[in-house]
C-alpha positions as CSV (number, residue, x, y, z in Angstrom):
1,M,69.2,-8.7,-95.0
2,V,66.0,-7.0,-96.4
3,C,67.9,-3.7,-96.5
4,D,70.8,-5.4,-98.5
5,R,68.4,-7.1,-101.0
6,A,66.8,-3.8,-101.8
7,R,70.2,-2.2,-102.6
8,Y,71.5,-5.4,-104.2
9,S,68.8,-5.5,-106.9
10,S,69.4,-2.1,-108.4
11,G,72.8,-1.6,-110.0
12,A,74.6,-3.4,-107.3
13,R,78.3,-4.0,-107.2
14,V,80.0,-6.9,-105.4
15,A,83.7,-6.8,-104.6
16,C,85.7,-10.0,-104.2
17,H,89.1,-9.9,-102.6
18,R,91.8,-12.3,-101.3
19,I,93.3,-11.5,-98.0
20,A,96.5,-13.2,-96.7
21,T,96.0,-14.3,-93.1
22,K,97.7,-16.5,-90.6
23,S,96.6,-19.0,-88.1
24,M,98.8,-20.0,-85.1
25,S,100.6,-22.5,-87.3
26,S,100.4,-21.6,-91.0
27,Q,99.7,-19.0,-93.7
28,L,96.2,-18.9,-95.1
29,A,94.2,-17.2,-97.8
30,S,90.7,-15.8,-97.2
31,S,88.4,-15.0,-100.1
32,V,85.7,-12.4,-99.3
33,C,82.8,-11.2,-101.3
34,A,81.1,-8.0,-100.0
35,T,78.6,-5.4,-101.3
36,W,79.8,-1.9,-102.2
37,A,76.7,-0.2,-100.9
38,S,76.3,-1.7,-97.4
39,R,79.7,-3.3,-96.8
40,K,78.0,-6.6,-95.9
41,I,80.1,-9.7,-96.2
42,L,78.1,-11.9,-98.4
43,A,80.3,-15.0,-98.4
44,H,83.8,-16.0,-97.5
45,R,86.2,-18.9,-97.7
46,V,89.4,-19.8,-95.9
47,A,92.0,-22.0,-97.6
48,I,95.6,-23.0,-97.5
49,T,96.2,-22.5,-101.2
50,L,95.7,-19.6,-103.6
51,E,93.6,-21.6,-106.1
52,A,90.7,-19.9,-107.8
53,T,88.2,-22.6,-106.6
54,H,87.9,-21.0,-103.2
55,A,87.1,-17.6,-104.6
56,V,84.6,-19.2,-107.1
57,E,82.9,-21.0,-104.2
58,A,82.5,-17.8,-102.2
59,L,81.2,-16.0,-105.3
60,E,78.7,-18.7,-106.2
61,E,77.5,-18.8,-102.6
62,A,76.9,-15.0,-102.7
63,F,75.0,-15.4,-106.1
64,V,72.8,-18.2,-104.6
65,R,72.0,-16.4,-101.4
66,Y,71.6,-12.8,-102.7
67,G,71.0,-13.0,-106.5
68,L,73.2,-11.6,-109.3
69,P,74.7,-8.2,-109.0
70,D,75.3,-6.0,-112.1
71,I,79.1,-5.8,-111.5
72,V,81.7,-7.9,-109.7
73,N,84.9,-6.0,-108.9
74,T,88.2,-7.7,-108.1
75,D,91.9,-7.0,-108.2
76,Q,94.1,-8.8,-110.7
77,G,95.1,-11.6,-108.4
78,S,95.7,-15.0,-110.0
79,Q,92.5,-16.5,-108.5
80,F,90.4,-13.7,-110.0
81,T,92.1,-13.8,-113.5
82,A,91.7,-17.6,-113.7
83,A,89.4,-18.9,-116.3
84,T,87.2,-20.6,-113.7
85,F,86.5,-17.4,-111.9
86,T,86.0,-15.2,-115.0
87,E,83.7,-17.8,-116.4
88,A,81.6,-18.0,-113.2
89,V,81.0,-14.3,-113.5
90,L,80.6,-13.7,-117.2
91,S,78.5,-16.9,-118.0
92,R,75.8,-15.4,-115.8
93,G,75.7,-12.1,-117.7
94,V,77.4,-10.2,-114.9
95,Q,80.0,-7.6,-115.8
96,L,83.5,-8.2,-114.4
97,S,85.6,-5.1,-113.5
98,M,89.2,-5.6,-112.6
99,D,91.3,-2.9,-110.9
100,G,94.3,-1.7,-112.7
101,K,97.7,-2.9,-111.5
102,G,98.7,-1.0,-108.4
103,A,95.2,0.5,-108.0
104,R,94.6,-0.6,-104.4
105,H,92.2,2.2,-103.7
106,D,89.5,0.4,-105.7
107,N,89.2,-2.4,-103.2
108,V,89.9,-0.2,-100.2
109,F,86.5,-0.8,-98.5
110,V,86.9,-4.6,-98.6
111,E,90.4,-4.2,-97.0
112,R,88.8,-1.8,-94.4
113,V,86.2,-4.5,-93.6
114,W,89.0,-7.0,-93.1
115,R,90.9,-4.5,-90.9
116,S,87.8,-3.9,-88.8
117,I,87.5,-7.6,-88.1
118,T,91.2,-8.3,-87.5
119,L,92.6,-5.3,-85.7
120,K,89.9,-3.2,-84.3
121,H,87.1,-5.3,-82.9
122,W,87.2,-9.1,-82.5
123,M,90.4,-10.8,-83.2
124,G,92.7,-8.2,-81.7
125,S,95.6,-9.4,-84.0
126,T,96.3,-10.2,-87.6
127,H,96.0,-13.9,-87.2
128,F,93.5,-16.5,-86.1
129,Q,93.8,-18.1,-82.7
130,T,93.2,-21.6,-83.8
131,R,95.5,-24.0,-85.6
132,R,93.4,-26.5,-87.6
133,L,91.8,-25.4,-90.9
134,D,88.3,-26.4,-89.9
135,H,88.6,-24.5,-86.6
136,V,89.9,-21.4,-88.5
137,V,86.9,-21.6,-90.9
138,A,84.6,-21.7,-87.9
139,E,86.5,-18.8,-86.2
140,M,86.3,-16.7,-89.4
141,S,82.5,-17.4,-89.7
142,L,82.0,-16.2,-86.2
143,H,83.9,-13.0,-86.9
144,V,81.9,-12.4,-90.1
145,L,78.6,-13.0,-88.3
146,A,79.6,-10.5,-85.5
147,Y,80.8,-7.9,-88.1
148,N,77.5,-8.2,-90.1
149,L,75.4,-8.0,-87.0
150,K,77.2,-5.0,-85.6
151,R,76.8,-3.3,-88.9
152,V,73.0,-3.9,-88.9
153,I,72.8,-2.6,-85.3
154,R,74.7,0.5,-86.3
155,I,72.3,1.1,-89.2
156,L,69.0,0.3,-87.6
157,G,69.7,0.8,-83.9
158,F,69.6,-1.9,-81.2
159,A,65.8,-1.8,-80.6
160,K,64.8,-2.1,-84.2
161,T,67.3,-4.9,-84.8
162,M,66.0,-6.9,-81.8
163,R,62.3,-6.4,-83.0
164,A,63.3,-7.6,-86.5
165,M,65.1,-10.6,-85.0
166,K,62.0,-11.5,-82.9
167,L,59.8,-11.2,-86.0
168,A,62.1,-13.4,-88.0
169,G,62.1,-16.0,-85.2
170,A,65.8,-15.8,-84.5
C-alpha cells in the first residue's frame, strides 16, 4: 500500500469500470475502481442492478482509503454518466475523463484485471460459485484480496512482502 500511495499522490489516475458477471443463479454487475499506475483494485461493489449508487459507493471508498486522484477515468455507461456519479467526482475537484463511444482500449487494463481474476487465476470461470448476493460479495472480496496480494508479491518478491507484513503486524 505504501508503494501505491506514493504513486497515487502525484498525477494519479483511477479508472472505474462496470463488469457484467454471473453467479450460479443470476446476472450481476460489479463496479471496480483501480489505479492506472499499479493496477491495484482500490474498491469494488457487486450488485444486482445497474444503478449508479454502487459505482459511487466504490468510488467514495477509494477516495476515503487512498485520497483523491487527479483524474477519474470511466466509460460512458449509464452509472458513470449519472448525475450522482459525476457530482461525486467533480464536487471534489477531481477531473472526470470519459472514454469516447466504442473506445474500449481506454479501459483495457481494468478489463485485463478482471480477466485475470475470472479466467486465469482464481475463479476458473466467468461466474461466481455462490448463489446469494452476500456470499458473492464475500467471494469477490476474497478474489480481489488474492489478486492484490499476488500483485504485491510479484513487485516486491516473496521475502520482502513477508517482512513488510510482519512489520505491519499482519
